[in-house]
Structure formats: C-alpha cells, structure tokens
C-alpha positions as CSV (number, residue, x, y, z in Angstrom):
1,M,-17.7,-8.8,10.7
2,S,-14.5,-8.1,9.0
3,Y,-14.3,-5.7,5.8
4,Q,-13.5,-8.9,3.7
5,Q,-16.4,-10.5,4.8
6,Q,-18.6,-7.7,3.6
7,W,-17.6,-7.7,-0.1
8,S,-21.1,-8.6,-1.3
9,V,-24.4,-6.6,-0.2
10,Q,-27.7,-7.6,-1.6
11,E,-30.9,-5.5,-1.1
12,Q,-34.0,-7.6,-0.3
13,G,-36.8,-5.3,0.1
14,R,-35.8,-2.5,2.6
15,E,-33.3,-4.7,4.4
16,H,-29.9,-5.6,3.5
17,E,-28.6,-9.1,4.0
18,M,-24.8,-9.5,4.4
19,V,-23.6,-12.2,2.3
20,M,-20.3,-13.9,3.3
21,V,-17.9,-14.4,0.3
22,N,-15.2,-16.9,0.6
23,D,-13.5,-16.2,-2.8
24,P,-10.0,-17.1,-3.7
25,A,-9.6,-13.7,-5.1
26,I,-10.1,-12.1,-1.8
27,S,-7.5,-14.4,-0.2
28,D,-5.1,-13.5,-2.9
29,L,-6.0,-9.6,-2.3
30,N,-5.3,-10.0,1.4
31,S,-1.9,-11.8,0.6
32,L,-1.1,-8.9,-2.0
33,I,-1.9,-6.3,0.8
34,K,0.5,-7.9,3.2
35,E,3.1,-8.4,0.5
36,K,3.0,-4.6,-0.4
37,D,3.1,-3.5,3.3
38,V,6.1,-5.8,3.8
39,L,7.8,-4.4,0.5
40,I,7.1,-0.8,1.3
41,D,8.7,-1.4,4.8
42,T,11.8,-3.2,3.4
43,L,12.3,-0.5,0.9
44,Q,12.2,2.3,3.4
45,R,14.7,0.6,5.5
46,K,16.9,-0.1,2.4
47,I,16.8,3.5,1.3
48,H,17.6,4.7,4.8
49,T,20.6,2.6,5.1
50,T,22.3,3.1,1.8
51,N,24.9,5.7,1.3
52,A,22.7,7.8,-1.2
53,S,22.3,11.6,-0.5
54,L,19.7,12.8,1.9
55,Q,17.7,14.4,-1.0
56,Q,17.9,11.2,-3.1
57,R,16.4,9.2,0.0
58,I,13.7,11.8,0.3
59,D,12.9,11.7,-3.3
60,E,12.4,8.0,-3.5
61,L,10.4,7.9,-0.3
62,Q,8.1,10.7,-1.7
63,R,7.8,8.6,-4.9
64,I,6.7,5.5,-2.9
65,A,4.4,7.6,-0.8
66,E,2.6,9.1,-4.0
67,I,2.0,5.5,-5.3
68,V,0.7,4.4,-2.0
69,R,-1.5,7.4,-1.9
70,K,-3.0,6.7,-5.3
71,N,-3.4,3.0,-4.5
72,S,-5.2,4.1,-1.2
73,E,-7.6,6.4,-3.2
74,F,-8.4,3.6,-5.6
75,L,-9.2,1.3,-2.8
76,G,-11.3,3.9,-1.0
77,S,-13.5,4.4,-4.1
78,I,-14.0,0.7,-4.2
79,Q,-14.9,0.7,-0.3
80,N,-17.3,3.5,-0.8
81,Q,-19.0,1.7,-3.9
82,I,-19.5,-1.2,-1.5
83,E,-20.5,0.7,1.6
84,N,-22.8,3.4,0.0
85,T,-24.7,1.4,-2.6
86,N,-26.5,-1.9,-2.8
87,T,-23.8,-3.6,-4.8
88,I,-22.7,-7.2,-5.5
89,V,-19.1,-7.0,-6.0
90,T,-18.3,-9.2,-8.9
91,I,-15.1,-11.1,-9.6
92,K,-14.2,-8.3,-12.1
93,T,-14.1,-5.9,-9.4
94,V,-11.9,-7.9,-7.2
95,E,-9.6,-8.6,-10.2
96,A,-9.3,-5.0,-10.7
97,V,-8.1,-4.4,-7.2
98,I,-5.6,-7.2,-7.2
99,N,-4.2,-5.8,-10.5
100,K,-3.9,-2.5,-8.9
101,Y,-1.8,-4.0,-6.1
102,Q,0.3,-5.8,-8.7
103,Q,0.9,-2.7,-10.5
104,T,1.7,-0.8,-7.4
105,G,4.2,-3.5,-6.3
106,D,5.8,-3.5,-9.7
107,Q,6.3,0.3,-9.6
108,I,7.6,0.3,-6.0
109,R,10.0,-2.5,-7.1
110,E,11.2,-0.5,-10.1
111,I,11.7,2.5,-7.9
112,A,13.7,0.6,-5.2
113,E,15.8,-1.2,-7.8
114,N,16.8,2.2,-9.6
115,A,17.3,3.9,-6.3
116,L,19.7,1.2,-4.9
117,S,21.5,0.7,-8.2
118,Q,22.2,4.5,-8.3
119,A,23.2,4.5,-4.7
120,T,25.5,1.6,-5.3
121,D,27.1,3.3,-8.4
122,E,27.7,6.4,-6.4
123,C,29.4,4.6,-3.6
124,S,31.7,2.7,-5.9
125,Q,32.5,6.0,-7.5
126,E,33.8,7.5,-4.2
C-alpha cells in the first residue's frame, strides 16, 4: 500500500482500518512534488552552467538545499502525525501541505531568477 493511500487512518476498537482516500488534493500534492523535483533539478543544472563564480553557485545551491530541508521537515512532521496517531487527515491538512509546496516552489523560483539575472549581468559586464 503506498503512502498516498494511507492518508487516513481510523481506529475501531483496538484494530486499525486503513481507509483509501482518492482525493483530488492528493493528486495535486503528487503533481506538486514531481514539479518541485523537476524544478530543483533544472535549477541546479542552470546554476552549474552559468558563468557565475563558484562561490555564487555554492551559495545559491545552499539556499535551495535549506528550503528543501525545511520543506522535508514539515512533510516529516505530517507523516509522523499520520503514522504515530490514530488520525484522520483532513482536507485542511492536505491543503497545508500543498500550500507549503507552492511556497517552496515560489522561493526556489525567486532564488533561481535572481541568481540567473545576476550571472547574466556579470557576464555582460565582462
């Protein structure tokens, strides 16, 4: 059973019944996860191929890594909530996860745009 299928857990007596959730929000979340992974990969390649200084590239990659780390911690806490308690995950929780991914994507996009703009400016000045 995949993680996405285990979003909702109900307690009945002493047994736990796994409830399949086919929610559009979960499909949206999966799409955002894939989009984030592709975006990060693309940004890393762009940063590596620009003429920015090595230190600038390292700084930008570290900023991306920090955003991804914080995002992973957030998702880890949601996963722990699901796995360690008898929790029914609400749409509000799923929406919070989706919003976090959207914020992460926006932050990464802003970092990349700034880094690439700066690298382009530096190249044109040389």
